[in-house]
C-alpha positions in Angstrom: 30.0 19.5 -80.3 28.5 16.7 -78.2 27.2 19.2 -75.7 25.5 21.2 -78.4 23.9 18.2 -79.9 22.5 17.3 -76.5 21.0 20.8 -76.0 19.4 20.6 -79.4 18.0 17.2 -78.7 16.6 18.3 -75.4 15.0 21.4 -77.0 13.3 19.2 -79.7 12.0 16.8 -77.0 10.6 19.7 -75.0 8.8 21.1 -78.1 7.3 17.7 -78.8 6.0 17.4 -75.3 4.6 20.9 -75.4 2.8 20.1 -78.7 1.3 16.9 -77.2 0.1 18.8 -74.1 -1.4 21.5 -76.2 -3.2 19.0 -78.5 -4.6 16.9 -75.7 -5.2 19.7 -73.1 -5.6 18.7 -69.5 -5.6 15.0 -70.2 -1.9 15.2 -71.3 -0.9 16.5 -67.9 -3.0 13.8 -66.2 -1.6 11.1 -68.4 2.0 12.2 -67.7 1.4 12.1 -64.0 -0.2 8.7 -64.2 2.8 7.3 -66.2 5.2 8.7 -63.6 3.3 7.2 -60.7 3.0 3.7 -62.1 6.5 2.8 -61.1 6.1 -0.3 -58.9 6.9 -1.4 -56.2 6.9 2.0 -54.6 5.1 1.6 -51.3 7.4 -0.1 -48.7 9.8 -2.0 -51.0 10.9 0.4 -53.8 12.4 -0.2 -57.2 15.7 1.3 -56.0 15.6 -0.9 -53.0 15.0 -4.0 -55.1 18.1 -3.3 -57.2 20.2 -2.6 -54.1 19.0 -5.8 -52.5 19.7 -8.0 -55.5 23.2 -6.5 -55.7 23.9 -7.4 -52.1 22.4 -10.9 -51.9 24.8 -13.5 -50.6 26.8 -10.8 -48.8 24.5 -9.7 -46.0 24.1 -12.6 -43.5 21.0 -11.5 -41.5 19.1 -10.5 -44.6 20.1 -13.7 -46.5 19.0 -15.8 -43.6 15.7 -14.0 -43.3 15.2 -14.4 -47.0 15.8 -18.1 -46.9 13.4 -18.5 -44.0 10.7 -16.6 -45.8 11.3 -18.5 -49.0 11.0 -21.9 -47.3 7.8 -20.8 -45.6 6.1 -19.5 -48.8 7.3 -22.4 -50.9 5.6 -24.7 -48.5 2.4 -22.6 -48.7 2.4 -22.7 -52.5 2.9 -26.5 -52.4 -0.1 -26.9 -50.1 -2.4 -24.9 -52.4 -4.6 -21.8 -51.9 -7.4 -21.8 -49.4 -9.9 -19.0 -49.1 -12.7 -20.3 -46.9 -16.1 -18.7 -46.3 -15.8 -16.6 -43.1 -17.6 -17.8 -40.1 -15.4 -17.8 -36.9 -14.3 -15.5 -34.2 -10.6 -14.9 -33.4 -8.7 -18.1 -33.1 -11.3 -20.1 -35.2 -10.2 -21.8 -38.4 -11.6 -19.4 -41.0 -10.2 -16.4 -39.0 -6.8 -18.0 -38.7 -6.7 -19.0 -42.4 -7.5 -15.5 -43.7 -5.0 -14.1 -41.2 -2.4 -16.5 -42.5 -3.3 -15.5 -46.0 -2.5 -11.8 -45.5 1.0 -12.6 -44.2 1.6 -15.1 -47.0 0.4 -12.7 -49.7 2.7 -9.9 -48.5 5.7 -12.2 -48.3 5.1 -13.8 -51.7 4.9 -10.4 -53.3 8.3 -9.5 -51.8 9.9 -12.8 -53.0 8.7 -12.1 -56.5 10.4 -8.7 -56.5 13.7 -9.9 -55.0 14.0 -13.3 -56.7 12.3 -12.5 -60.0 10.5 -15.8 -59.9 7.0 -15.5 -61.5 5.6 -18.4 -59.5 5.3 -16.0 -56.5 3.5 -13.4 -58.6 1.2 -16.0 -60.0 0.4 -17.3 -56.5 -0.5 -13.8 -55.3 -2.6 -13.1 -58.4 -4.5 -16.4 -58.1 -5.3 -15.9 -54.4 -6.4 -12.3 -55.0 -8.7 -13.4 -57.8 -10.3 -15.9 -55.4 -10.8 -13.1 -52.9 -12.3 -10.9 -55.7 -14.7 -13.6 -56.6 -15.8 -14.1 -53.0 -15.8 -10.4 -51.9 -18.2 -9.0 -54.5 -21.0 -11.1 -53.1 -19.8 -11.4 -49.5 -22.3 -10.3 -46.7 -21.3 -9.0 -43.3 -19.6 -11.5 -41.1 -22.1 -13.9 -39.4 -20.7 -13.2 -35.9 -22.5 -10.1 -34.6 -20.7 -9.2 -31.4 -18.4 -6.5 -32.8 -19.4 -2.8 -32.8 -18.2 -2.7 -36.4 -18.5 -6.0 -38.3 -16.1 -6.8 -41.1 -16.7 -9.2 -44.0 -13.7 -11.4 -44.1 -13.4 -11.2 -40.3 -15.8 -10.6 -37.4 -14.6 -7.1 -37.0 -13.4 -4.3 -39.3 -10.2 -4.2 -37.4 -9.1 -7.5 -38.9 -10.4 -6.6 -42.3 -8.1 -3.5 -42.0 -5.1 -5.8 -41.0 -5.7 -7.8 -44.1 -5.7 -4.8 -46.5 -2.6 -3.2 -44.9 -0.6 -6.3 -45.8 -2.4 -7.1 -49.1 -1.8 -3.6 -50.4 1.9 -4.4 -50.2 1.4 -7.6 -52.1 -0.6 -5.8 -54.8 2.1 -3.2 -55.1 4.7 -5.9 -55.7 2.9 -7.7 -58.5 1.2 -4.6 -60.0 3.2 -4.6 -63.2 2.9 -8.4 -63.5 -0.9 -8.0 -63.9 -2.6 -6.8 -67.0 -4.6 -3.6 -67.0 -7.8 -5.7 -67.2 -6.8 -7.8 -64.1 -6.0 -4.6 -62.2 -9.3 -3.0 -63.0 -11.1 -6.2 -61.9 -9.3 -6.3 -58.6 -9.7 -2.6 -57.9 -13.3 -2.4 -58.9 -14.6 -5.5 -57.2 -12.2 -6.0 -54.3 -10.0 -3.2 -53.2 -12.2 -0.1 -53.6 -15.3 -1.8 -52.0 -13.1 -3.2 -49.3 -11.7 0.3 -48.5 -15.2 1.8 -48.6 -16.6 -0.8 -46.2 -14.0 -0.2 -43.5 -14.4 3.6 -43.8 -17.6 5.0 -45.3 -19.7 2.0 -44.3 -18.2 1.8 -40.8 -17.6 5.3 -39.5 -18.0 4.1 -35.9 -14.8 2.2 -36.5 -13.0 4.5 -38.9 -13.8 8.0 -37.7 -12.0 8.0 -34.4 -8.8 8.4 -32.5 -7.9 4.9 -31.5 -5.6 2.1 -32.5 -8.5 0.5 -34.5 -8.9 3.6 -36.6 -5.1 3.8 -37.2 -5.3 0.4 -38.9 -8.3 1.5 -40.9 -6.7 4.7 -42.0 -3.5 2.9 -43.0 -5.4 0.3 -44.9 -7.4 2.8 -46.9 -4.3 5.0 -47.5 -2.0 2.3 -48.5 -4.3 0.8 -51.1 -5.0 4.4 -52.2 -1.2 4.9 -52.7 -0.9 1.8 -54.8 -3.9 2.6 -56.9 -3.1 6.3 -57.2 -6.5 7.1 -55.8 -6.2 10.6 -54.3 -9.7 10.5 -52.7 -8.7 7.4 -50.7 -5.4 9.0 -49.7 -7.2 12.1 -48.4 -9.8 10.0 -46.6 -6.9 8.2 -44.9 -5.1 11.3 -43.8 -8.0 13.4 -42.7 -11.0 11.1 -42.2 -14.4 11.2 -43.8 -15.1 14.9 -44.4 -18.2 16.3 -42.8 -18.8 13.4 -40.4 -18.3 13.4 -36.7 -19.4 10.9 -34.0 -20.6 11.3 -30.5 -17.7 11.0 -28.1 -18.5 8.0 -25.9 -16.9 4.7 -25.0 -18.9 1.6 -25.8 -16.7 -1.3 -24.9 -13.2 -2.6 -24.3 -12.4 -2.5 -28.0 -13.2 1.2 -28.3 -16.8 1.6 -29.3 -17.8 5.0 -30.6 -14.7 7.0 -29.6 -14.0 10.3 -31.3 -12.2 13.3 -29.8 -13.4 16.7 -30.7 -14.5 15.6 -34.2 -10.9 14.7 -35.1 -10.2 11.7 -37.3 -7.8 10.3 -39.9 -4.2 9.2 -39.8 -2.7 12.6 -38.9 -5.1 13.0 -36.0 -4.2 9.5 -34.8 -0.6 10.7 -34.6 -1.3 14.1 -33.1 -3.7 13.0 -30.3 -2.4 9.8 -28.7 1.4 10.4 -28.8 3.0 12.7 -26.3 6.0 14.8 -27.5 8.2 12.1 -25.8 6.7 9.4 -28.0 4.5 7.7 -25.3 1.3 6.3 -26.7 -1.6 6.9 -24.3 -3.1 3.4 -24.7 0.1 1.9 -23.3 3.0 -0.1 -24.7 1.0 -3.2 -25.6 -1.2 -1.3 -28.0 1.6 1.0 -29.1 3.4 -2.2 -30.2 0.2 -3.2 -32.1 -0.3 0.2 -33.7 3.3 0.8 -34.7 3.0 -1.5 -37.7 0.3 0.5 -39.5 1.8 3.8 -38.3 5.2 3.1 -39.7 4.4 1.2 -42.9 1.8 3.8 -44.0 4.4 6.5 -43.1 7.0 4.8 -45.3 4.5 4.6 -48.1 3.7 8.3 -47.8 7.4 9.1 -47.6 8.1 7.2 -50.8 5.0 8.2 -52.8 3.9 11.5 -51.4 7.1 13.1 -49.9 5.4 16.5 -49.8 3.4 15.3 -46.8 6.8 15.1 -44.8 5.3 12.5 -42.6 8.5 11.8 -40.6 8.7 15.5 -39.7 5.1 15.6 -38.5 4.7 16.6 -34.9 8.5 17.0 -34.6 9.3 13.5 -35.8 7.2 11.8 -33.1 6.7 8.5 -35.0 10.4 7.7 -35.1 10.9 9.0 -31.6 8.2 6.8 -30.3 10.2 3.7 -31.3 12.8 4.6 -28.7 10.1 5.3 -26.1 8.5 1.9 -26.7 11.8 0.0 -26.4 12.4 1.8 -23.1 9.1 0.5 -22.0 10.4 -3.1 -21.9 12.1 -5.0 -19.2 15.5 -6.7 -19.2 14.1 -9.5 -21.3 12.6 -7.2 -23.9 9.0 -7.8 -22.6 6.8 -4.7 -22.5 5.5 -3.5 -19.2 1.8 -4.5 -19.0 0.4 -1.1 -18.4 -3.4 -0.7 -19.1 -4.7 -3.5 -21.2 -1.5 -5.4 -21.9 -0.8 -9.1 -22.4 2.3 -10.3 -20.5 5.1 -11.7 -22.5 4.6 -9.4 -25.6 8.1 -8.3 -26.4 10.3 -6.5 -29.0 10.8 -9.9 -30.7 7.3 -9.4 -32.2 7.2 -8.9 -35.9 5.8 -5.4 -35.4 8.9 -4.4 -33.6 11.1 -5.8 -36.3 9.3 -3.4 -38.5 9.6 -0.5 -36.0 13.3 -1.0 -35.4 14.3 -1.4 -39.1 12.2 1.6 -40.2 13.4 3.8 -37.3 17.0 3.0 -38.1 16.7 3.6 -41.8 14.6 6.7 -41.8 15.9 8.1 -38.5 19.4 8.9 -37.4 20.7 5.4 -37.8 21.2 4.8 -34.1 23.6 1.9 -33.6 21.7 0.9 -30.5 18.8 -0.1 -32.8 21.2 -2.4 -34.6 21.8 -4.1 -31.2 18.0 -4.8 -30.9 17.9 -6.0 -34.5 20.7 -8.4 -33.9 18.8 -9.8 -31.0 15.7 -10.1 -33.1 17.8 -12.1 -35.6 15.7 -11.1 -38.6 15.1 -8.0 -40.7 12.5 -6.7 -43.1 13.0 -7.8 -46.8 12.9 -4.2 -48.0 14.9 -1.0 -48.1 15.1 -0.5 -44.4 15.9 -4.2 -43.7 18.8 -3.9 -46.1 20.1 -0.8 -44.3 20.0 -2.7 -41.0 21.7 -5.7 -42.5 24.5 -3.7 -43.9 24.9 -1.8 -40.6 25.3 -5.1 -38.7 27.6 -6.5 -41.3 29.8 -3.4 -41.1 30.0 -3.9 -37.3 28.3 -0.7 -36.3 26.2 -2.5 -33.7 26.0 -1.1 -30.1 23.8 -2.2 -27.2 20.5 -0.3 -26.8 20.9 1.7 -23.7 17.8 1.4 -21.5 17.9 4.1 -18.9 15.9 5.7 -16.2 13.4 8.0 -18.0 10.2 10.0 -17.6 7.9 9.8 -20.5 5.2 12.5 -20.6 1.6 11.6 -21.5 -0.9 13.7 -23.5 -0.7 15.2 -27.0 1.1 18.3 -25.5 2.9 16.3 -22.8 0.9 17.8 -20.0 -1.3 14.8 -18.9 0.9 13.0 -16.4 3.3 10.3 -17.6 5.2 7.1 -16.9 8.4 7.0 -14.9 10.9 4.1 -15.3 13.6 3.8 -12.6 16.6 1.5 -13.3 19.6 0.5 -11.2 21.7 -2.7 -11.1 19.1 -5.0 -12.5 16.2 -3.4 -10.6 13.4 -1.8 -12.7 10.5 0.1 -11.3 7.6 1.3 -13.5 5.5 4.2 -12.0 2.2 5.1 -13.7 0.8 8.6 -13.2 -0.6 8.9 -16.7 -4.0 9.8 -18.3 -6.8 7.3 -18.5 -5.3 5.7 -21.6 -8.4 5.7 -23.8 -10.8 2.8 -23.5 -7.9 0.5 -22.8 -7.0 2.3 -19.6 -7.2 1.0 -16.1 -8.2 2.7 -12.8 -4.8 2.7 -11.2 -3.5 6.1 -10.5 -0.1 6.3 -8.9 0.4 2.5 -9.3 3.7 0.7 -9.8 5.3 -2.6 -10.7 8.8 -3.8 -9.8 11.2 -6.1 -11.6 14.6 -7.7 -11.0 16.5 -8.9 -14.1 13.2 -9.2 -16.1 11.4 -11.2 -13.3 8.4 -9.6 -11.6 8.8 -8.9 -7.9 5.6 -6.9 -7.6 3.3 -7.4 -10.6 0.7 -5.5 -12.6 -2.0 -8.0 -13.6 -2.3 -6.8 -17.2 -5.4 -7.7 -19.2 -8.0 -10.5 -18.7 -8.0 -12.0 -22.2 -6.7 -15.1 -24.0 -5.8 -13.5 -27.3 -6.7 -15.7 -30.3 -7.7 -18.6 -28.1 -11.1 -19.5 -29.4 -12.1 -21.6 -26.3 -11.8 -18.5 -24.1 -14.5 -16.1 -25.2 -13.6 -16.3 -28.9 -10.2 -14.9 -28.1 -11.6 -11.6 -27.1 -11.8 -9.6 -23.9 -13.4 -11.5 -21.0 -16.0 -9.9 -18.7 -13.4 -10.2 -15.9 -11.4 -7.5 -17.7 -13.9 -5.0 -16.4 -14.8 -6.7 -13.2 -11.2 -7.4 -12.2 -8.3 -6.3 -14.3 -9.4 -2.7 -14.7 -10.4 -2.2 -11.1 -8.1 -0.3 -8.7 -7.8 -3.2 -6.2 -6.1 -5.2 -8.9 -3.1 -2.8 -8.9 -0.4 -1.8 -6.5 -2.0 1.5 -5.4 -4.5 2.6 -2.7 -8.2 1.9 -2.9 -10.6 3.9 -0.7 -13.8 2.4 0.7 -13.7 -0.6 -1.7 -14.5 1.8 -4.6 -12.3 2.1 -7.6 -10.7 5.4 -8.8 -13.3 7.6 -10.6 -15.9 5.1 -9.5 -14.5 2.9 -12.2 -16.3 5.0 -14.9 -14.5 5.9 -18.1 -16.4 9.1 -18.6 -15.1 10.5 -15.3 -11.6 9.1 -15.5 -11.0 10.4 -19.0 -11.4 13.9 -17.8 -8.5 13.8 -15.4 -4.8 12.9 -15.1 -2.2 12.8 -12.4 0.4 15.5 -12.1 4.2 15.2 -11.8 5.7 16.6 -8.6 9.2 15.9 -9.6 11.6 13.3 -11.0 15.4 13.2 -10.4 17.7 10.7 -12.1 21.0 12.7 -12.0 22.3 10.6 -9.1 22.5 7.1 -10.4 22.4 5.7 -6.9 19.2 7.6 -5.9 16.6 7.6 -8.6 13.3 9.3 -7.5 9.9 10.1 -9.0 7.0 11.8 -7.3 3.4 12.5 -8.5 0.1 13.6 -7.1 -3.6 12.7 -7.8 -6.4 15.0 -6.7 -9.4 13.6 -8.6 -9.6 9.8 -8.2 -11.5 10.4 -5.0 -13.1 13.8 -4.6 -12.0 15.4 -1.3 -8.8 13.2 -1.1 -5.3 14.1 -2.2 -2.8 11.4 -3.0 0.9 12.0 -3.2 3.3 9.2 -4.0 7.1 9.3 -4.0 9.1 6.3 -5.0 12.8 5.9 -5.0 15.3 3.2 -6.0 18.3 3.5 -3.7 21.7 1.8 -4.1 23.3 2.0 -0.7 26.8 0.7 0.0 25.4 -1.0 3.1 23.0 -3.2 1.1 23.8 -6.0 -1.3 21.4 -4.8 -3.9 19.3 -1.7 -4.6 16.0 -1.4 -2.7 12.8 0.5 -3.2 11.4 3.2 -0.8 7.8 4.0 -1.2 5.9 6.9 0.4 2.2 7.3 -0.2 0.7 10.4 1.6 -3.1 10.8 1.8 -5.0 13.8 2.9 -8.7 13.5 3.1 -11.7 15.5 4.3 -13.3 12.5 5.9 -12.4 9.2 7.5 -11.9 6.3 5.0 -10.9 2.7 4.8 -7.6 2.4 2.9 -6.6 -0.8 1.2 -3.0 -1.2 0.0 -2.1 -4.5 -1.8 1.3 -6.0 -2.7 0.9 -8.5 -5.6 4.0 -10.7 -5.1 5.1 -13.9 -6.7 6.6 -16.9 -4.9 6.7 -18.8 -1.6 5.9 -17.1 1.8 9.0 -17.5 4.0 8.4 -15.4 7.2 6.2 -12.8 8.8 6.6 -10.9 12.1 2.8 -10.9 12.7 0.3 -13.6 13.6 -2.4 -14.6 11.1 -5.1 -17.2 10.9 -5.8 -19.2 7.8 -9.3 -19.7 6.6 -11.1 -23.1 6.6 -13.6 -21.8 4.1 -12.5 -19.4 1.4 -14.7 -16.3 1.2 -14.4 -13.2 -1.1 -12.9 -10.0 0.4 -15.9 -8.0 -0.9 -18.9 -8.0 -3.3 -17.9 -5.6 -6.1 -15.2 -3.4 -7.7 -12.8 -6.3 -8.0 -13.1 -7.3 -4.3 -15.5 -10.1 -5.3 -12.6 -11.8 -7.1 -10.2 -12.0 -4.1 -10.3 -15.0 -1.8 -9.2 -14.4 1.8 -6.7 -17.1 2.6 -5.5 -15.7 5.9 -5.9 -12.6 8.0 -4.4 -11.0 11.1 -3.3 -7.7 12.7 0.0 -5.9 12.7 1.8 -6.4 16.0 4.6 -3.9 15.6 5.4 -0.5 14.2 7.2 -2.2 11.4 5.5 -5.2 9.7 7.9 -7.5 7.8 7.1 -10.1 5.2 9.7 -12.2 3.4 9.2 -14.4 0.4 11.3 -16.4 -2.2 10.8 -16.4 -5.9 13.1 -17.7 -8.7 15.8 -18.5 -6.2 16.0 -15.0 -4.9 14.8 -13.5 -1.6 12.6 -10.4 -1.1 11.4 -8.6 2.0 8.7 -6.0 2.5 9.0 -3.7 5.5 6.1 -1.4 6.0 5.1 1.1 8.8 1.9 -0.1 10.6 -0.1 0.3 13.8 -1.8 -2.4 15.9 -5.1 -1.4 14.4 -4.0 -2.3 10.8 -5.3 -5.5 9.4 -3.4 -7.8 7.1 -4.9 -10.2 4.6 -3.3 -12.9 2.5 -5.5 -13.0 -0.6 -5.6 -14.9 -3.8 -7.3 -14.0 -7.1 -10.0 -16.4 -8.3 -13.2 -15.9 -6.3 -16.4 -15.7 -8.3 -14.6 -17.1 -11.4 -16.4 -20.3 -12.3 -14.7 -20.6 -15.7 -11.2 -20.1 -14.3 -10.6 -17.1 -16.5 -8.3 -15.4 -13.9 -4.8 -16.4 -12.7 -4.6 -17.6 -9.1 -2.0 -15.0 -8.1 -1.4 -14.1 -4.4 -1.1 -10.8 -2.6 -0.6 -9.3 0.9 -3.1 -6.5 1.6 -2.7 -3.9 4.3 -6.0 -2.3 5.5 -6.2 0.8 7.5 -9.8 1.7 8.7 -11.5 4.9 10.0 -8.6 7.2 9.1 -8.5 10.7 7.5 -4.9 11.6 6.9 -2.3 8.9 6.7 1.0 8.0 5.1 1.9 4.5 4.0 5.7 4.0 4.0 7.4 0.8 2.9 10.6 -0.7 1.5 11.1 -3.7 -0.7 14.5 -5.3 -0.6 15.9 -7.8 -3.2 18.6 -9.8 -1.5 20.5 -13.1 -1.5 20.0 -16.3 -3.6 19.3 -20.0 -3.2 21.0 -22.8 -5.0 19.0 -26.0 -5.5 22.3 -27.8 -6.4 24.3 -26.9 -3.3 21.1 -26.4 -1.2 22.6 -23.3 0.3 20.8 -20.0 1.0 22.9 -16.8 0.9 21.8 -13.6 2.6 18.2 -14.7 3.0 17.4 -12.1 5.7 16.4 -8.5 5.4 19.1 -5.8 6.0 16.6 -3.2 7.4 16.0 -3.3 11.1 13.8 -0.2 11.4 11.7 2.1 9.3 10.5 5.3 10.9 8.7 8.6 9.9 10.7 11.4 11.5 8.8 14.2 9.8 5.4 14.4 8.0 4.0 17.9 7.1 2.3 19.4 4.1 5.8 20.5 2.9 8.0 17.6 3.7 8.1 13.9 4.6 11.2 12.5 6.2 11.9 8.7 6.6 14.8 7.2 8.5 16.1 3.8 7.4 18.2 1.9 9.9 20.1 -1.2 8.8 21.0 -4.3 10.9 24.5 -2.9 11.5 23.1 0.2 13.2 23.7 2.7 10.4 20.8 5.1 9.8 20.1 7.0 6.6 17.6 9.8 6.2 15.4 10.4 3.1 13.4 13.7 2.9 11.1 14.5 0.0 9.7 17.9 -0.8 5.9 17.5 -1.0 5.7 21.1 -2.3 8.2 23.4 -4.0 10.1 20.5 -5.5 12.0 22.4 -8.2 15.6 21.4 -8.8 16.8 24.9 -8.0 14.7 25.2 -4.8 16.6 25.6 -1.5 15.4 23.9 1.6 16.2 24.3 5.3 14.5 22.5 8.2 15.1 21.1 11.7 14.4 17.5 12.6 15.1 16.3 16.2 17.3 19.3 16.8 19.3 18.6 13.7 19.5 21.2 10.9 19.2 20.0 7.3 19.9 22.2 4.3 19.9 21.2 0.6 19.0 22.2 -2.9 16.7 20.2 -5.1 13.7 17.9 -4.7 14.9 15.5 -2.1 17.6 14.8 0.6 19.3 11.5 1.2 22.3 10.9 3.5 
């Protein structure tokens, strides 16, 4: 009987709805859709998530602790009052910092209103937004004119977009707290004009494939999702229809970059990410872009599930989080490839977002819980709740960083990044594409770490981010004159000229190519790549191995750089070490007057502190850093010059770090092969004042074979034991079989290399 009544009731309701639709025509369908879409919050924090969070409060420690921390922070902000100053400063200046602070505060206050149901937070958000509305409707362009795309609240549209990405979340959280009149006022005078300015009014910023555009796309799309503005959503996903820009690079921040007329959020996923999840601008900018990529993706997932954003390009957004975490050292700090500030790590708030969202919307990898536990905070939303429950239920495992090769390029065919790991030693090998406008001219370069400490460093960027006293917090001219130049990296420079002449337009057309990588044997990790375009007429092939030999205390690095050229060149090969010089086996003379090594292409920034000539077939150099010992052994001839250099020449404002290097120079040579090892060994105690194993274990390094097909290196230790490493310069497939004779000895093996 009850079932029958329900059926009748449902039928009557359906007839009523049909009658209303028929009476009102198209408007009834539209009104029905509008009513359905007005459920808020719906963007990142959802109504279902809010209910689940409230039910769990007091029972999820990491979430509860984060909530208390955020509540204390926002309560203090409310007590100090609202401040919306007239914009006037660059990055790091007072008005810039205050508006930046406001976007974080607004987003957090909106979340607190939803979770705690305390209207003081909604009122605070409303009152601040109304002040922004009052200001924005008459606000001119920012008075600082340096940016290629000026914002209004900030000196560049990028920061305006940052603001809108966060504030759209705050608006979503208090949407139903506001009256219809208040919403119309904000949308008409603030949000819609704001979205138009960073997109339609600033196509040179918006209509590109670049991390800047990603922020712009996300900002326009997220406010569009909250406002149910389909035009804004489409503009975010696909760019401004019918508009393309000339494809050039204007400055370090991107300029007028557009690739084949592609623009919009989906293009910004399709183009820069490789199938392995590597982002072509490098880990520093991937970290920065992951926040808009993922929060807009969550908004699309929740509001427009038909887009299937987490399935786009085979789920590359969530995959990229794992790639990014693997691009960090033992301390969680990202390798400073391309323009990258050292010290940026997965403790950054953007990575809290990335880890939580990847866990919740991905396959709930327990290794991500291990990172989240280290971060010691979670997002105050649906994904943060999932992570908090996973940690509470003891599902946590350590995130497994392993040796990996990450392809570069949208199709994975533009080189890549190799990371070799063994027993605390980490080597990062770069054979990638140019990396957009943030790329450096450093083909086949590497950096080396031990337990998170740099042994051989990559300089990173030349910038003091958000420090107003240093160029307004923006890129310094030394980023171009030094940090991007080839000589600033641990790779070879020919004739004091950078790769691709240091020109983006040339470098962007080329990429290095993988020869092979082999990580199957945990004690011999190898990667090999070639570069044929950095210097026309010269072929570069570099093979690097991390070897754990039972005759050595720790793993060591073997490096083979083979160069074949049509003409004689000067080859410069630097080693940017840290620490105190201990010993050399060559004589050198220190300089009474410091002079630059050269005049341009980065050479003008290197002081010559000492110089000499190699005296033996093996040049050895030992140093100490962080209570550990290191030794470089490299093959040389008596004609090879050696320079101790230090960064800092022609730098009157002291914008560059005064870091040292040892530089090996080989003149008037066509074909040559640089071979070296770097050993990590021993330790020093300042308490007991004892040095353990402070000497190198390698007595001799020798080339026993060097042809177009193979290069063989013998490594003899101090105990008289000799090991042989042979790399296949061609035909390096895993299934390839090799047979050759060296010094009347026959060697046969399958695969890319031989070591025994």
